[in-house]
N, C-alpha and C positions, 0 to 999 in steps of 0.2 A: 193247360198247365195245372197239374195237381199240386205242385209247390212252386209257385212263380219265383220266390226269392232264391230257391236253390236251382232253378232251371230244370225241374223235373216235370216231364209230361210226355205225351204221345202225339204223333202226327198222323193224319189221315188224309186221303185224297178221295173225292167223291166219285161215284160211278156215273154212268150215263143218265141216271135218274136223279142225280144231285144228292145222293145219300152216302154217308160214310159211317163206319162203325169201328169201335175198338172196345176192348175189355178192360174194365177197372176192377179193383178189389171190391169184394162185397161190403167192405167197411167204408168205402168212399161214399160220403153223403153229399159232398159238394166239391167243385173244382175251383181253384183260384181264378182262372180265366179260360175263355175259349176265344181263340183268334180265328177269324174267317178272312181269307185272302182270295177273293174270286179272280180267276184268270182274266175275265173281261165282263163288262156290262153291269158290274156291281161295285159298291164302295167297300173297301176293307173295313173290318170292324173288330172290336174287342169287347167281349161280354164278361163282366166281373162277377165273381161269387155266384156261380151257376149251380143250382141244386140238381143233383142226380136223381132222376125219377124213373120208376118202372116204365118201360116202353120207350125210353129215350127222350131226347131234347130236340125240338124242331126249331130251326133258326131261319127266318126269312131275310134274305139279303136285300138291302135297299138298292133298287136299280139306279144307275146313273142316268139322269135326265139331260140329254145333250142340248135341250133348248133353254136351259137355265145356266146362268153364269156360275162358274165355280169360285173358289176362294181367291183366285188370281184375277177374277173379273173377265175371264175368257169364256167364249161360248163354243 
């Protein structure tokens, strides 16, 4: 989200290598938030106030550990 309050942003889907790309204005130095919503095997996450850097931003998705109880106490 480049402007989360106004709901302005872009959406991308990863390729088979887990990479997604989109073009932002050259004036964009940071984005309000990046939302990551894996289809499976990873927890959804929201990263706030992300700096835009040359070469892109790499995000590691936290894998779901099926041997550990979740917030509901289930395994």
